[in-house]
ZAMARGU-4260 file (C-alpha; in steps of 0.2 Angstrom, whole numbers, plus 5000, padded with zeros to 4 digits):
<rodrens>
0) 5000/5000/4999 | 5012/5012/5004 | 5023/5009/4989 | 5007/5012/4977 | 5004/5026/4988
5) 5023/5035/4986 | 5023/5027/4966 | 5007/5038/4964 | 5014/5052/4973 | 5029/5053/4961
10) 5018/5050/4945 | 5008/5066/4953 | 5026/5076/4955 | 5030/5072/4938 | 5016/5080/4931
15) 5017/5095/4921 | 5004/5102/4926 | 5009/5099/4945 | 5021/5114/4948 | 5010/5129/4941
20) 4994/5119/4949 | 5005/5120/4965 | 5010/5140/4965 | 4991/5141/4961 | 4987/5133/4976
25) 5000/5143/4986 | 4994/5160/4979 | 4976/5159/4981 | 4976/5149/4996 | 4988/5163/5006
30) 4975/5177/4995 | 4962/5170/5005 | 4970/5168/5020 | 4977/5186/5021 | 4959/5192/5016
35) 4948/5182/5030 | 4962/5183/5042 | 4964/5203/5040 | 4944/5206/5039 | 4946/5212/5021
40) 4934/5199/5015 | 4925/5211/5001 | 4944/5213/4991 | 4944/5194/4991 | 4935/5193/4974
45) 4947/5205/4965 | 4964/5199/4971 | 4958/5182/4968 | 4956/5188/4947 | 4972/5195/4948
50) 4982/5180/4952 | 4972/5173/4940 | 4976/5184/4928 | 4994/5184/4932 | 4996/5164/4931
55) 4987/5164/4912 | 5000/5176/4907 | 5014/5164/4915 | 5027/5159/4902 | 5041/5145/4906
60) 5056/5156/4907 | 5072/5157/4915 | 5070/5168/4930 | 5080/5183/4922 | 5069/5183/4908
65) 5052/5179/4921 | 5058/5195/4930 | 5058/5205/4912 | 5042/5198/4908 | 5033/5199/4924
70) 5039/5219/4925 | 5032/5220/4907 | 5015/5211/4914 | 5013/5222/4928 | 5015/5237/4917
75) 5001/5230/4904 | 4989/5227/4919 | 4994/5242/4927 | 4990/5251/4910 | 4975/5241/4907
80) 4965/5243/4925 | 4968/5261/4926 | 4962/5266/4910 | 4947/5253/4912 | 4943/5262/4929
85) 4944/5279/4922 | 4935/5278/4907 | 4922/5267/4916 | 4911/5280/4920 | 4910/5287/4903
90) 4901/5274/4892 | 4906/5282/4876 | 4924/5286/4877 | 4926/5268/4884 | 4915/5262/4867
95) 4929/5270/4858 | 4943/5266/4869 | 4938/5246/4871 | 4940/5239/4851 | 4955/5251/4849
100) 4965/5243/4862 | 4958/5225/4860 | 4965/5227/4842 | 4981/5232/4848 | 4983/5221/4861
105) 4979/5206/4847 | 4991/5211/4834 | 5006/5215/4849 | 5006/5195/4848 | 5012/5196/4831
110) 5029/5200/4839 | 5030/5185/4847 | 5021/5169/4857 | 5027/5180/4874 | 5019/5194/4870
115) 5004/5186/4862 | 5002/5176/4880 | 5004/5193/4890 | 4992/5200/4877 | 4978/5190/4880
120) 4979/5190/4901 | 4979/5209/4899 | 4963/5208/4889 | 4956/5195/4904 | 4961/5208/4918
125) 4953/5222/4907 | 4936/5213/4908 | 4942/5208/4927 | 4943/5226/4931 | 4926/5231/4923
130) 4917/5217/4935 | 4926/5223/4950 | 4922/5241/4946 | 4903/5236/4942 | 4900/5226/4959
135) 4910/5241/4968 | 4899/5252/4980 | 4912/5262/4986 | 4931/5266/4988 | 4942/5276/4978
140) 4948/5275/4959 | 4963/5267/4963 | 4956/5254/4976 | 4948/5240/4963 | 4964/5240/4949
145) 4977/5243/4965 | 4970/5224/4971 | 4968/5216/4956 | 4990/5222/4953 | 4993/5217/4971
150) 4986/5198/4967 | 4994/5197/4949 | 5012/5205/4959 | 5006/5192/4972 | 5009/5176/4961
155) 5021/5185/4949 | 5035/5184/4965 | 5030/5166/4969 | 5032/5161/4951 | 5049/5171/4949
160) 5055/5161/4966 | 5049/5146/4958 | 5060/5149/4943 | 5073/5152/4953 | 5073/5139/4964
165) 5068/5125/4951 | 5078/5133/4933 | 5079/5116/4923 | 5059/5109/4929 | 5053/5116/4912
170) 5065/5110/4902 | 5064/5094/4909 | 5044/5093/4906 | 5046/5100/4889 | 5056/5085/4884
175) 5046/5073/4893 | 5032/5081/4882 | 5043/5078/4866 | 5049/5060/4871 | 5031/5055/4874
180) 5024/5062/4856 | 5039/5054/4848 | 5031/5036/4856 | 5015/5040/4848 | 5023/5044/4833
185) 5032/5028/4832 | 5016/5019/4837 | 5009/5025/4823 | 5022/5021/4811 | 5023/5004/4815
190) 5005/5000/4811 | 5010/5004/4792 | 5023/4988/4795 | 5009/4976/4798 | 5007/4966/4781
195) 4989/4961/4780 | 4980/4963/4765 | 4967/4976/4764 | 4974/4989/4776 | 4970/5007/4774
200) 4987/5012/4772 | 4980/5030/4767 | 4971/5034/4781 | 4985/5028/4793 | 4995/5043/4783
205) 4981/5055/4790 | 4980/5050/4807 | 5002/5049/4807 | 5001/5068/4800 | 4991/5071/4815
210) 5003/5064/4827 | 5016/5072/4818 | 5010/5089/4821 | 5011/5084/4839 | 5029/5080/4839
215) 5033/5097/4828 | 5022/5105/4841 | 5033/5098/4857 | 5049/5101/4847 | 5045/5119/4845
220) 5040/5122/4862 | 5056/5113/4868 | 5066/5123/4858 | 5060/5139/4865 | 5063/5134/4881
225) 5078/5130/4878 | 5084/5147/4868 | 5077/5155/4884 | 5090/5145/4896 | 5104/5148/4883
230) 5104/5164/4878 | 5120/5171/4869 | 5130/5159/4882 | 5139/5140/4876 | 5128/5128/4886
235) 5135/5121/4902 | 5129/5107/4915 | 5112/5101/4916 | 5108/5114/4901 | 5121/5105/4888
240) 5115/5088/4894 | 5097/5094/4888 | 5102/5102/4870 | 5111/5084/4869 | 5093/5076/4871
245) 5085/5088/4860 | 5097/5085/4844 | 5093/5067/4849 | 5075/5071/4848 | 5077/5079/4832
250) 5089/5066/4823 | 5076/5052/4829 | 5061/5062/4823 | 5068/5063/4807 | 5074/5045/4806
255) 5054/5040/4812 | 5049/5052/4798 | 5060/5044/4783 | 5048/5031/4771 | 5061/5020/4761
260) 5048/5011/4751 | 5031/5013/4748 | 5023/5004/4760 | 5010/4994/4750 | 5023/4988/4740
265) 5034/4982/4754 | 5019/4973/4761 | 5015/4965/4745 | 5034/4960/4740 | 5034/4951/4758
270) 5019/4948/4763 | 5027/4928/4767 | 5041/4935/4776 | 5044/4940/4795 | 5053/4953/4791
275) 5039/4967/4791 | 5032/4960/4808 | 5051/4960/4815 | 5051/4980/4809 | 5033/4984/4818
280) 5039/4975/4834 | 5055/4985/4836 | 5045/5000/4832 | 5033/4997/4848 | 5048/4993/4856
285) 5056/5010/4853 | 5040/5018/4859 | 5041/5010/4875 | 5059/5016/4877 | 5053/5034/4874
290) 5040/5033/4886 | 5053/5027/4897 | 5065/5042/4894 | 5048/5053/4897 | 5045/5045/4913
295) 5063/5046/4919 | 5064/5064/4913 | 5048/5070/4925 | 5052/5058/4941 | 5072/5063/4937
300) 5077/5044/4937 | 5089/5034/4926 | 5079/5026/4912 | 5076/5007/4912 | 5087/4999/4899
305) 5075/4989/4885 | 5085/4973/4883 | 5072/4967/4873 | 5076/4981/4860 | 5093/4975/4854
310) 5088/4959/4853 | 5075/4961/4843 | 5088/4972/4832 | 5099/4958/4831 | 5083/4946/4827
315) 5078/4958/4813 | 5098/4958/4806 | 5097/4940/4805 | 5078/4941/4797 | 5087/4953/4784
320) 5103/4941/4780 | 5088/4925/4777 | 5081/4933/4764 | 5094/4938/4756 | 5101/4922/4754
325) 5086/4914/4748 | 5088/4905/4732 | 5078/4919/4725 | 5079/4935/4735 | 5068/4950/4732
330) 5073/4962/4719 | 5089/4972/4720 | 5081/4989/4723 | 5068/4982/4735 | 5083/4974/4746
335) 5093/4991/4743 | 5077/4999/4751 | 5074/4989/4764 | 5094/4988/4770 | 5091/5005/4773
340) 5077/5003/4783 | 5085/4991/4795 | 5101/5001/4797 | 5087/5018/4801 | 5078/5007/4814
345) 5096/5001/4820 | 5102/5018/4822 | 5086/5024/4832 | 5088/5009/4843 | 5108/5014/4846
350) 5102/5031/4849 | 5089/5029/4861 | 5101/5016/4872 | 5115/5030/4873 | 5126/5021/4861
355) 5127/5033/4846 | 5122/5050/4851 | 5127/5063/4839 | 5139/5077/4845 | 5134/5095/4847
360) 5134/5105/4831 | 5150/5113/4828 | 5145/5129/4828 | 5146/5146/4835 | 5137/5146/4852
365) 5124/5159/4847 | 5121/5150/4834 | 5117/5132/4841 | 5098/5137/4842 | 5088/5150/4830
370) 5079/5164/4843 | 5064/5164/4835 | 5060/5181/4846 | 5063/5198/4839 | 5079/5206/4843
375) 5075/5222/4843 | 5062/5234/4843 | 5062/5238/4825 | 5062/5218/4822 | 5046/5218/4834
380) 5036/5232/4824 | 5040/5224/4805 | 5031/5208/4811 | 5017/5216/4817 | 5017/5227/4802
385) 5018/5213/4790 | 5003/5206/4798 | 4993/5223/4795 | 4983/5217/4780 | 4965/5208/4779
390) 4975/5193/4771 | 4983/5189/4787 | 4972/5179/4799 | 4978/5189/4816 | 4973/5206/4809
395) 4954/5195/4803 | 4953/5188/4821 | 4958/5206/4830 | 4946/5216/4820 | 4932/5201/4823
400) 4936/5201/4843 | 4936/5221/4844 | 4918/5223/4836 | 4913/5207/4845 | 4919/5214/4863
405) 4909/5230/4857 | 4894/5224/4850 | 4894/5215/4868 | 4897/5233/4877 | 4882/5239/4868
410) 4871/5224/4872 | 4875/5224/4892 | 4871/5243/4892 | 4854/5241/4881 | 4848/5227/4891
415) 4859/5231/4907 | 4858/5214/4915 | 4867/5211/4934 | 4884/5206/4931 | 4884/5211/4912
420) 4902/5211/4911 | 4902/5193/4910 | 4893/5193/4893 | 4912/5202/4890 | 4921/5188/4898
425) 4913/5177/4887 | 4915/5185/4871 | 4934/5185/4873 | 4935/5168/4880 | 4924/5159/4865
430) 4929/5170/4850 | 4945/5161/4842 | 4954/5165/4827 | 4945/5149/4817 | 4928/5144/4816
435) 4933/5128/4822 | 4940/5132/4837 | 4924/5146/4841 | 4912/5131/4840 | 4922/5118/4851
440) 4925/5132/4864 | 4905/5138/4864 | 4900/5122/4867 | 4912/5118/4879 | 4909/5135/4889
445) 4890/5132/4889 | 4892/5114/4894 | 4905/5120/4908 | 4895/5133/4914 | 4880/5125/4917
450) 4889/5111/4925 | 4897/5123/4937 | 4882/5129/4942 | 4874/5114/4947 | 4888/5109/4958
455) 4886/5127/4966 | 4868/5125/4967 | 4873/5108/4978 | 4887/5115/4987 | 4875/5130/4994
460) 4860/5121/4996 | 4873/5108/5009 | 4882/5122/5018 | 4877/5138/5014 | 4889/5144/5025
465) 4904/5137/5034 | 4925/5142/5032 | 4927/5126/5022 | 4922/5135/5007 | 4936/5145/5007
470) 4946/5129/5005 | 4932/5124/4991 | 4939/5143/4984 | 4955/5137/4983 | 4953/5120/4976
475) 4941/5126/4961 | 4955/5138/4957 | 4967/5125/4956 | 4955/5112/4945 | 4954/5126/4934
480) 4971/5126/4928 | 4974/5109/4932 | 4961/5108/4916 | 4962/5121/4906 | 4975/5115/4893
485) 4965/5098/4890 | 4948/5099/4897 | 4941/5114/4895 | 4922/5110/4899 | 4929/5103/4916
490) 4940/5120/4919 | 4925/5129/4915 | 4914/5122/4927 | 4928/5123/4941 | 4930/5142/4939
495) 4910/5143/4938 | 4911/5136/4956 | 4925/5147/4960 | 4914/5162/4953 | 4899/5156/4963
500) 4909/5152/4981 | 4917/5168/4979 | 4903/5178/4978 | 4895/5170/4991 | 4908/5176/5002
505) 4902/5194/5000 | 4885/5194/4995 | 4872/5179/4989 | 4880/5165/4978 | 4862/5163/4972
510) 4863/5179/4964 | 4876/5175/4954 | 4869/5161/4946 | 4856/5167/4935 | 4866/5180/4928
515) 4882/5169/4924 | 4871/5157/4914 | 4863/5172/4905 | 4875/5181/4900 | 4886/5164/4895
520) 4873/5160/4884 | 4873/5180/4877 | 4893/5183/4876 | 4891/5164/4865 | 4879/5170/4854
525) 4889/5187/4851 | 4903/5177/4847 | 4897/5165/4836 | 4890/5176/4826 | 4906/5188/4825
530) 4914/5171/4819 | 4900/5168/4807 | 4898/5188/4799 | 4915/5198/4804 | 4927/5193/4791
535) 4924/5175/4792 | 4943/5166/4791 | 4934/5151/4781 | 4951/5138/4780 | 4948/5133/4761
540) 4951/5150/4756 | 4968/5150/4763 | 4972/5132/4759 | 4980/5136/4742 | 4993/5147/4751
545) 4997/5132/4766 | 4998/5119/4752 | 5012/5132/4742 | 5020/5133/4758 | 5020/5115/4760
550) 5028/5111/4744 | 5039/5126/4744 | 5048/5121/4762 | 5049/5103/4754 | 5061/5109/4739
555) 5072/5119/4752 | 5074/5103/4764 | 5079/5094/4747 | 5091/5107/4742 | 5100/5106/4757
560) 5099/5087/4760 | 5107/5085/4743 | 5121/5097/4746 | 5127/5086/4761 | 5130/5070/4748
565) 5142/5081/4741 | 5151/5089/4758 | 5146/5074/4772 | 5136/5075/4785 | 5130/5089/4796
570) 5117/5094/4807 | 5122/5115/4806 | 5107/5128/4809 | 5105/5130/4790 | 5101/5111/4790
575) 5092/5110/4804 | 5080/5126/4800 | 5076/5120/4782 | 5072/5102/4790 | 5060/5111/4804
580) 5053/5122/4791 | 5048/5109/4780 | 5040/5097/4795 | 5031/5114/4803 | 5021/5117/4785
585) 5017/5098/4786 | 5009/5101/4802 | 5002/5117/4798 | 4991/5107/4783 | 4988/5097/4794
590) 4979/5107/4808 | 4971/5119/4795 | 4962/5104/4786 | 4957/5098/4806 | 4948/5115/4805
595) 4940/5115/4790 | 4933/5098/4794 | 4923/5107/4809 | 4917/5120/4799 | 4899/5121/4788
600) 4899/5110/4773 | 4896/5124/4760 | 4913/5130/4764 | 4924/5114/4765 | 4932/5113/4750
605) 4935/5095/4739 | 4939/5088/4757 | 4942/5071/4751 | 4956/5077/4739 | 4961/5088/4752
610) 4963/5071/4762 | 4973/5063/4749 | 4984/5079/4746 | 4988/5078/4766 | 4993/5060/4764
615) 5004/5063/4749 | 5012/5077/4756 | 5016/5067/4773 | 5022/5054/4761 | 5034/5065/4752
620) 5041/5072/4770 | 5045/5054/4773 | 5053/5050/4756 | 5064/5066/4760 | 5068/5063/4776
625) 5074/5045/4771 | 5088/5056/4761 | 5090/5064/4777 | 5095/5051/4786 | 5108/5042/4776
630) 5117/5059/4770 | 5133/5053/4768 | 5147/5061/4757 | 5149/5052/4741 | 5170/5048/4735
635) 5165/5045/4718 | 5166/5064/4707 | 5154/5056/4695 | 5143/5049/4707 | 5142/5066/4715
640) 5138/5076/4701 | 5124/5062/4694 | 5117/5065/4712 | 5116/5084/4713 | 5111/5086/4694
645) 5094/5072/4700 | 5091/5081/4715 | 5091/5099/4705 | 5080/5092/4693 | 5069/5084/4710
650) 5071/5102/4719 | 5064/5112/4703 | 5050/5102/4701 | 5045/5103/4720 | 5048/5123/4715
655) 5037/5125/4701 | 5023/5117/4708 | 5024/5126/4725 | 5023/5143/4713 | 5007/5133/4703
660) 4998/5133/4720 | 5002/5150/4725 | 4996/5157/4709 | 4982/5147/4709 | 4988/5139/4692
665) 4984/5119/4684 | 5000/5110/4689 | 5010/5105/4676 | 5020/5087/4675 | 5039/5093/4671
670) 5047/5081/4680 | 5063/5072/4669 | 5064/5052/4676 | 5073/5050/4659 | 5086/5060/4666
675) 5088/5049/4683 | 5086/5034/4675 | 5102/5034/4665 | 5112/5039/4681 | 5104/5025/4688
680) 5112/5013/4675 | 5129/5021/4673 | 5133/5022/4691 | 5126/5004/4695 | 5142/4998/4706
685) 5139/5015/4717 | 5126/5008/4732 | 5124/5025/4739 | 5122/5034/4723 | 5110/5020/4717
690) 5099/5022/4733 | 5098/5040/4734 | 5093/5042/4713 | 5081/5027/4717 | 5074/5038/4733
695) 5074/5054/4721 | 5063/5044/4709 | 5050/5041/4722 | 5050/5058/4726 | 5048/5063/4708
700) 5033/5050/4709 | 5026/5057/4724 | 5027/5075/4715 | 5016/5070/4700 | 5001/5063/4712
705) 5002/5080/4722 | 5001/5089/4706 | 4989/5076/4700 | 4977/5082/4719 | 4982/5100/4714
710) 4974/5100/4697 | 4958/5093/4705 | 4957/5107/4715 | 4962/5120/4703 | 4959/5114/4685
715) 4960/5130/4679
</rodrens>
């Protein structure tokens, strides 16, 4: 029993939500204890709202950067809170300032994700200030803003101290999420190797593309955390070790993504062999190893060795040797692809076992990782300026949200509902950049509010008074943060219970129930109408641009790969940027398509064709990755020239397709397969050249398939 409790406690401490929830618990608990201990019960709501706003503005920065971000956050909060307080008695001026400030804050997020987070929390605090000003019956003009800022500063100090005491926690948790995502991707890839007739591998490719989106997101999050810790210094100690793990994960991701031969053809040719079953088994074992690494990072323990993985590698190599020694072995090109596949799976196992990790890239320390944040105010402004166009989804969202909040402000003055500023709060939280996200958030918000009100009513019925309600206030606030990223309905229910209990301390919780439900419905309706009527950002309209960016990024990635078959394998910054851009573009294609599938039917554009395009694009990326994992300098000048010429043909073909998609033109079949077949025959004795040229042929075939699908979308 004791061991079970100890294990559960360690797993709880290893959760990526544990640290934030503990900070929120201390902040809310301290605020409640101070308010009731000093007899300032009427201040509890404003202080707690300040704590929540600052917690929502928090970014996973190193303590020096977190201090800068905290000061910026408090400055934005102060300007917002005092501006609202000053303009509150003047509805006309307030109605002018509300949309203008909303538009400016949303556009500020174009500079970087850090600014976007702070800007979103600032808007939230502005609405909290409206709610406090609406409830306040007396007090100086600065009183409510000071309470909100006091709560925000209290949480900010706790967060800063936490960052000083646990500087590596965010890095470990980011890496743990990354290895968990890699494990899911490995399992998805393993399913492709099942040699069974009738398997819909195209559907599996769709699923794999979604898994890849999660891996890419985890890689980007981890990179941001590492950039923040490293800065312009050469990494040392624990940071250097975790940077090495990040590069390891990047390498494993490229190897997992690779596709050395069409899976249907492999399954058909090797249907009576056990090689593919052994590949599948090894991939699943490697997925288990990735999860072990993730758990070890969370729990700060040594990862358990997976002896079965090494034995499976040996069995797979023996099965390949037996296949090669058969009286009638498979075709030479198939064996060549299979040998490259086995080498790749073996390399993944060795890297996960720690036997063959790559050295850090040998480059200047400030260029180890690309810092995506703007380095000057001029660069930040340039990023914002580039988004000031109706073609920008951020501009459209900023304008949409500004007008939606203005309409909500007009409605609450026309109807004069009690607690009417909750209308603005709901509109702010429900109105998302895409239709699909808005619809999902609307349903979750309404359902969570109803559940939370039922829980609040039951709580007040069972015990209308009592200090134990203070504990429920704190716990419901913690539950909101524990669930807000993955279970928004639960989070909404928790924060609704929090609101009911808070208002019960300064008045009657029952009085807040019906207004909360009514205002939620009104605010959600305004957000839904705004999404449909104000510059709706239907995903089908921007699909051509996303498709073009995907193919162009693939062309740049291929160009970098081909260069290294002449110079030798280097995971330098330029190569890693090209690889990351290709994966980011593929993930963006997956995300846009997922959003489009949630839109009304009349706005969905060639859904089946686009799903096929996604599967084909992910297959193409896998073929590029296969070239990436086999990079090696070729000794023969003739072989290098042949690969360079064939690579240029493939790069130009992809670039031509990208330009056609960007310009809404019908894509042409301009690949020159004959130019590749001749070098294949000429360099039959060069194994690397034959492997590369054979892979380029597959890339050209896949490019032609993408061109055919593109012509279906743009027949003109």
